[in-house]
C-alpha positions in Angstrom: 0.0 0.0 0.0 2.8 2.4 0.9 4.2 1.8 -2.6 1.1 3.3 -4.1 1.5 6.3 -1.8 5.1 6.9 -2.8 4.4 6.6 -6.5 1.7 9.2 -6.4 3.8 11.4 -4.2 6.6 11.4 -6.7 4.3 12.0 -9.7 2.7 14.9 -8.0 6.0 16.4 -7.2 7.0 16.2 -10.8 3.7 17.6 -11.9 4.1 20.6 -9.6 7.6 21.3 -10.8 6.6 20.9 -14.4 4.7 24.1 -14.3 7.9 26.0 -13.6 10.1 24.5 -16.3 11.2 26.1 -19.6 10.2 24.5 -22.9 12.0 21.2 -23.4 14.2 20.8 -26.5 13.0 19.2 -29.7 11.9 15.6 -29.5 14.4 13.6 -31.6 14.3 10.1 -33.1 17.2 9.1 -30.9 15.3 10.1 -27.8 12.3 8.2 -29.0 14.4 5.1 -29.6 16.0 5.3 -26.1 12.6 5.7 -24.4 11.2 2.7 -26.2 14.2 0.5 -25.4 14.2 1.6 -21.7 10.5 1.1 -21.4 10.7 -2.4 -22.8 13.6 -3.4 -20.6 11.9 -2.1 -17.4 8.5 -3.6 -18.1 10.0 -7.0 -18.9 12.1 -6.8 -15.7 9.6 -5.3 -13.3 5.9 -5.8 -14.3 4.1 -8.0 -11.9 3.3 -10.8 -14.4 6.3 -11.7 -16.5 4.4 -13.4 -19.3 2.0 -10.5 -19.7 5.0 -8.1 -19.7 6.6 -9.9 -22.7 3.3 -9.7 -24.7 3.0 -6.0 -24.0 6.6 -5.2 -24.9 6.3 -7.3 -28.1 3.5 -5.0 -29.3 5.6 -1.9 -28.5 8.5 -3.3 -30.5 6.3 -4.3 -33.4 4.9 -0.8 -33.6 8.4 0.5 -33.6 9.6 -1.8 -36.3 6.6 -0.8 -38.4 7.6 2.9 -38.0 4.3 3.7 -36.3 6.0 6.1 -33.9 8.3 7.8 -36.4 6.1 10.8 -37.1 5.4 11.7 -33.5 7.1 15.0 -32.5 5.1 15.7 -29.3 6.3 14.0 -26.2 2.9 14.0 -24.5 1.3 12.4 -27.5 4.0 9.8 -27.6 3.4 9.0 -23.9 -0.3 8.5 -24.5 0.4 6.3 -27.5 2.8 4.1 -25.6 0.2 3.7 -22.8 -2.5 2.9 -25.3 -0.3 0.2 -26.9 0.4 -1.4 -23.5 -3.3 -1.3 -22.7 -4.1 -3.0 -26.0 -2.8 -6.2 -24.4 -3.4 -5.6 -20.8 -5.8 -2.9 -19.4 -4.0 -2.5 -16.1 -5.3 0.9 -14.9 -2.1 1.5 -12.9 0.2 1.0 -15.9 1.2 3.8 -18.1 3.7 6.3 -19.5 3.7 9.9 -18.4 5.4 12.9 -19.9 6.8 15.5 -17.6 8.4 18.8 -18.6 10.6 18.4 -15.5 13.8 16.5 -16.4 13.6 13.2 -14.5 16.5 12.5 -12.2 17.5 9.0 -11.0 16.1 5.7 -12.2 13.6 5.9 -9.4 12.5 9.5 -9.0 13.3 11.0 -5.6 10.6 11.5 -3.1 9.4 15.1 -2.6 11.4 17.1 -0.1 10.1 17.2 3.5 9.0 20.8 2.9 7.0 19.8 -0.2 5.5 16.8 1.6 4.4 19.0 4.5 3.0 21.6 2.2 1.0 18.9 0.4 -0.3 17.5 3.7 -1.3 21.0 4.9 -3.2 21.7 1.7 -5.3 18.5 2.1 -5.7 19.1 5.8 -7.6 22.3 4.9 -10.0 20.0 3.0 -10.3 17.7 6.0 -8.4 15.0 4.1 -11.5 14.5 2.0 -13.6 13.2 5.0 -16.7 14.7 3.5 -19.4 13.5 5.9 -19.8 12.0 9.3 -23.4 12.0 10.6 -26.2 9.9 12.0 -28.9 9.1 9.5 -32.5 8.5 10.4 -32.9 5.1 12.1 -29.6 5.7 14.0 -27.5 4.6 11.1 -24.0 6.1 11.1 -22.5 7.5 7.8 -18.9 8.2 7.0 -18.1 9.5 3.5 -14.4 9.5 2.6 -13.5 10.5 -0.9 -9.7 9.8 -0.7 -7.7 7.5 1.5 -4.7 9.5 2.7 -1.9 7.9 4.7 -3.0 6.4 8.0 -0.6 8.6 10.0 -2.2 11.7 8.5 -5.8 10.8 9.3 -5.5 8.9 12.6 -6.9 11.8 14.8 -9.6 12.5 12.3 -10.5 8.8 12.1 -10.6 8.5 15.9 -13.0 11.4 16.2 -15.2 10.1 13.4 -15.4 6.6 15.0 -16.1 8.1 18.4 -18.9 10.1 16.9 -20.4 7.0 15.3 -19.9 4.7 18.3 -23.5 4.8 19.4 -25.0 4.1 15.9 -26.8 0.8 15.4 -25.0 0.2 12.1 -22.4 2.0 9.9 -22.3 2.9 6.3 -19.0 3.9 4.8 -19.5 5.7 1.5 -16.5 5.4 -0.9 -18.4 6.0 -4.2 -16.2 9.0 -5.1 -13.0 7.5 -3.7 -10.2 6.8 -6.2 -7.8 5.3 -3.6 -4.3 6.9 -3.0 -2.9 5.4 0.2 -3.5 3.1 3.2 -6.0 5.2 5.2 -8.7 2.6 4.4 -6.7 -0.1 6.2 -6.7 2.1 9.3 -10.5 2.6 9.1 -11.1 -1.1 8.4 -9.1 -2.1 11.6 -11.9 -0.5 13.7 -14.3 -3.2 12.6 -12.4 -6.2 13.9 -12.1 -7.1 17.6 -9.0 -9.2 16.9 -6.4 -8.9 14.1 -7.7 -10.3 10.9 -5.5 -11.6 8.0 -6.1 -8.8 5.5 -4.0 -9.9 2.5 -0.7 -11.2 1.2 1.3 -9.0 -1.1 3.6 -10.7 -3.8 6.3 -8.4 -5.0 8.0 -9.5 -8.2 10.8 -6.9 -8.0 11.8 -7.7 -4.4 10.8 -11.4 -4.7 9.1 -11.2 -1.4 5.7 -12.1 0.1 4.3 -9.8 2.8 1.4 -10.6 5.0 -0.9 -7.8 6.2 -3.2 -8.0 9.2 -5.6 -5.5 10.6 -4.3 -3.4 13.5 -4.8 -5.0 17.0 -5.1 -1.5 18.6 -6.5 1.7 17.1 -7.0 5.2 18.5 -10.4 5.4 20.2 -13.2 2.8 20.3 -13.5 -0.2 18.1 -16.8 -0.8 16.3 -16.4 -4.5 15.9 -20.0 -5.2 16.9 -21.6 -2.9 14.3 -23.1 -4.1 11.1 -21.1 -2.5 8.3 -22.2 -1.5 4.8 -20.0 -0.1 2.0 -21.4 1.9 -0.9 -19.3 1.8 -4.1 -19.4 3.0 -7.7 -17.7 2.3 -11.0 -15.4 5.2 -10.2 -13.8 3.4 -7.2 -10.3 2.4 -7.8 -7.1 1.0 -6.2 -7.1 1.5 -2.4 -10.8 2.1 -2.1 -11.3 -1.2 -3.9 -8.9 -2.9 -1.5 -11.0 -1.6 1.4 -14.3 -2.8 0.0 -13.0 -6.1 -1.4 -11.2 -7.3 1.7 -14.0 -6.3 4.1 -16.5 -8.1 1.9 -14.3 -11.2 1.5 -13.7 -11.5 5.2 -17.4 -11.5 5.8 -17.3 -8.2 7.7 -19.3 -5.9 5.3 -22.0 -5.9 2.7 -21.1 -4.0 -0.5 -23.8 -2.0 -2.3 -23.6 -0.2 -5.6 -21.8 -0.8 -8.9 -18.9 -3.0 -10.0 -15.8 -1.0 -9.3 -12.9 0.0 -11.6 -10.6 -3.1 -11.2 -7.2 -1.7 -10.2 -5.4 -3.9 -7.7 -1.7 -3.6 -8.4 0.7 -1.4 -6.3 2.8 0.7 -8.6 6.1 2.7 -8.7 7.3 5.3 -11.2 10.5 4.7 -13.1 12.6 7.0 -15.3 12.6 5.9 -18.9 13.9 9.1 -20.4 14.8 12.6 -19.6 11.2 13.7 -19.8 9.4 10.4 -19.3 8.2 8.3 -16.4 6.6 4.9 -16.5 4.2 3.8 -13.8 4.9 0.1 -13.5 2.9 -2.2 -11.3 5.3 -4.5 -9.4 3.1 -6.5 -7.1 -0.3 -8.2 -6.6 -2.3 -9.1 -3.5 -4.1 -12.2 -2.6 -7.0 -12.3 -0.2 -6.8 -15.2 2.2 -10.4 -16.2 1.6 -10.8 -15.7 -2.1 -7.2 -16.5 -3.0 -7.2 -13.8 -5.6 -7.8 -10.1 -6.0 -10.0 -7.7 -8.0 -7.6 -6.8 -10.8 -9.5 -6.4 -14.1 -12.8 -7.6 -12.5 -13.6 -5.0 -9.9 -15.3 -5.5 -6.6 -18.6 -7.3 -7.2 -21.3 -5.8 -5.0 -23.6 -8.0 -2.8 -26.4 -5.8 -4.0 -26.1 -4.3 -7.5 -27.8 -0.9 -7.8 -26.9 2.3 -9.6 -24.5 4.5 -7.6 -27.1 7.2 -6.9 -29.3 4.6 -5.3 -26.6 2.9 -3.2 -26.8 5.0 0.0 -30.6 4.8 0.4 -30.4 1.1 -0.4 -27.7 0.6 2.3 -29.7 2.6 4.8 -32.8 0.5 4.3 -30.8 -2.7 4.6 -29.2 -1.5 7.8 -32.5 -0.6 9.4 -34.1 -3.9 8.3 -31.2 -5.7 10.1 -31.8 -3.6 13.2 -35.5 -4.6 13.3 -34.5 -8.3 13.0 -32.2 -7.9 16.0 -34.9 -6.3 18.2 -38.2 -8.2 17.4 -39.9 -7.4 20.7 -39.2 -3.6 20.8 -42.6 -2.7 19.2 -42.2 1.1 19.6 -38.8 1.1 18.0 -40.0 -1.2 15.2 -42.9 1.1 14.4 -40.6 4.1 14.2 -38.0 2.2 12.0 -40.7 0.9 9.7 -41.9 4.5 9.1 -38.3 5.5 8.3 -38.0 2.6 5.8 -41.3 3.6 4.1 -40.0 7.1 3.7 -36.7 6.0 2.3 -38.4 3.6 -0.1 -40.4 6.5 -1.5 -37.2 8.4 -2.0 -35.6 5.4 -3.7 -38.6 5.0 -6.0 -38.2 8.5 -7.2 -34.6 7.8 -8.1 -35.6 4.7 -10.0 -38.0 6.6 -12.3 
C-alpha cells in the first residue's frame, strides 16, 4: 500500500515542478528510440506478471519496427500512444507512461522534499483529508463518507474522532463511491471493525521477490466498532485503495457492499525514469485475499447488492434498518418508528428509480 503512496507522491512532485520549467528541447528520433528501449527493458524486468510483460513489450517493439512512432514530434502524444499500446494487451489501470516537462533525475524519482510533503499535507488538511461527511442518518445509522484514502498517519486523529462520533449508531455505512484510492487510510478505518487482528491480504512483490502478510491493527486510537453491522457503498469510479478496502472487508465477511462494479485496479505501482522527460508507472506486485485466494484486478469488486451508484446510499440505509429490526423483534415502539423510516426511504428510492 505504501508503494502506491510513494508513487503518487513522486508523480505529484514532478507535476508541480513541471509548471515552472522552460520549454524542453526538440523531440528527436534518438530520444524516442531510447525511451522505447528503456520502457521495454523495465516492463520486462519489473511488471508484476512476466508473461504479460513480454506480450505488451512485443507490441511496442512491433509498432516501432513498423515505424508507427516515427512521425510523433510531441512527447505528451508519444506517452499517450505508448500507454494505449500497452493497454491493447493488458488494461491495467495503474500501468502507463507519463510525460513531464521536468527532467527526471535518477532511475527511481526521488521523493518530494520534506518541505514539499508538509505543504501537500497542509493543503489537504484544509480539506479535512476528504472526509466529506460523518453523521447519524434516520434510524440511528451512522454514515462516514471518505473521498480519498490518505496515509493512516495523517488521518489517525480524524478517524478516531469520526469513529467516536459513530460509536452509538446501530450500524455503519462507509461511502466510498467517489474514492479513487491513493494510500493506506482505508486499512486504518477497516481495523476499527475487527475485535482481533484479521488476515487482510498477502502481497507478492516481483521486483523484491518477497511475500508480505498484512493483518488489521490490533489496537486503534479510540473505540473499536467490531459489533456494528457494516455496509460499504461503491461505484464504477472506485479504484485502487478504495477497492482494496471494500474487497477485503467483503471477502472477510465483515461488510456488505452495495452499488456498482468497481474499476478493477489492484496492483501497487512505482514510477521509473525511462527518459529525460518520461516516467513509466509500472505495477510491481499483486495481492491475494486469504479467503478468495485472488484479487479484484480487471474484474472490480462485485457488490452484494447491485444498484446504480445514486441509489446505493438509500439502499444501504434501508438494509441497515431492516437488520436492526430483526435484532430487536420485541421492541414494538422502536420497530414502528423504524418501519416509518423505511417507508419514507423507499419512497425516495422509488423517485430515483424513475
